C-alpha positions as CSV (number, residue, x, y, z in Angstrom):
1,M,16.5,3.5,6.4
2,N,19.0,6.3,5.9
3,T,19.6,7.4,2.3
4,D,23.4,7.4,3.0
5,L,23.1,3.7,3.8
6,Y,21.3,3.0,0.5
7,M,24.0,5.0,-1.4
8,V,26.9,3.2,0.3
9,M,25.3,-0.3,-0.1
10,G,24.6,0.4,-3.8
11,L,28.1,1.7,-4.5
12,V,29.7,-1.3,-2.8
13,L,27.5,-3.7,-4.7
14,C,28.3,-2.0,-8.0
15,L,32.0,-2.2,-7.1
16,L,31.7,-5.9,-6.2
17,A,30.1,-6.6,-9.6
18,V,33.1,-5.5,-11.5
19,P,35.4,-8.5,-10.7
20,S,32.5,-10.9,-11.3
21,L,31.9,-9.3,-14.7
22,L,35.5,-9.5,-15.7
23,S,35.8,-13.1,-14.5
24,A,32.7,-14.1,-16.5
25,L,34.0,-12.4,-19.6
26,V,37.4,-13.9,-19.4
27,D,35.9,-17.4,-18.9
28,G,33.5,-17.0,-21.8
29,R,30.4,-17.2,-19.5
30,P,27.4,-14.9,-19.5
31,P,27.8,-12.4,-16.7
32,R,24.4,-13.1,-15.1
33,A,25.5,-12.7,-11.5
34,A,27.4,-9.5,-12.2
35,A,24.4,-8.1,-14.0
36,I,22.0,-8.9,-11.2
37,T,24.4,-7.5,-8.6
38,A,25.0,-4.3,-10.6
39,M,21.2,-3.8,-11.2
40,I,20.5,-4.1,-7.5
41,G,23.3,-1.7,-6.7
42,L,22.1,0.8,-9.2
43,G,18.6,0.5,-7.9
44,L,19.8,1.3,-4.4
45,V,21.8,4.3,-5.7
46,S,18.7,5.6,-7.6
47,I,16.6,5.2,-4.4
48,A,19.1,7.1,-2.4
49,I,19.3,9.9,-5.0
50,G,15.5,10.1,-5.3
51,N,14.8,10.1,-1.6
52,R,17.4,12.7,-0.5
53,P,16.3,16.3,-0.9
54,G,18.6,17.9,-3.5
55,G,20.1,14.5,-4.4
56,Y,23.8,13.7,-4.1
57,A,26.8,15.7,-5.3
58,L,30.1,14.0,-5.9
59,R,31.5,15.6,-2.8
60,D,28.7,14.1,-0.7
61,I,29.7,10.5,-1.4
62,P,32.7,10.4,1.0
63,E,30.6,12.0,3.7
64,A,28.0,9.3,3.2
65,F,30.7,6.6,3.7
66,Y,31.9,8.4,6.9
67,H,28.3,8.7,8.2
68,V,27.6,5.0,7.6
69,A,30.9,3.9,9.1
70,G,30.2,6.1,12.2
71,D,26.7,4.7,12.6
72,I,28.1,1.1,12.5
73,L,30.9,1.9,14.9
74,M,28.5,3.6,17.3
75,R,26.1,0.7,17.4
76,W,28.9,-1.7,18.3
77,R,29.8,0.3,21.5
């Protein structure tokens, strides 16, 4: 798989873990689902950084989203 795809999937999973974490904390429940989701997301991000030569800079992240969106749109044609 493409390292850009790993990066995008990891960042999206980490972003989706935030509302789950806040909901669990407000309700007084342990944030197990949020923690698992965040760990999977961080694992994907670390795989992407480790497998890409030179790693990722902050300016490379929007380009990764564009590449993944372009790949998805081109496969739907």
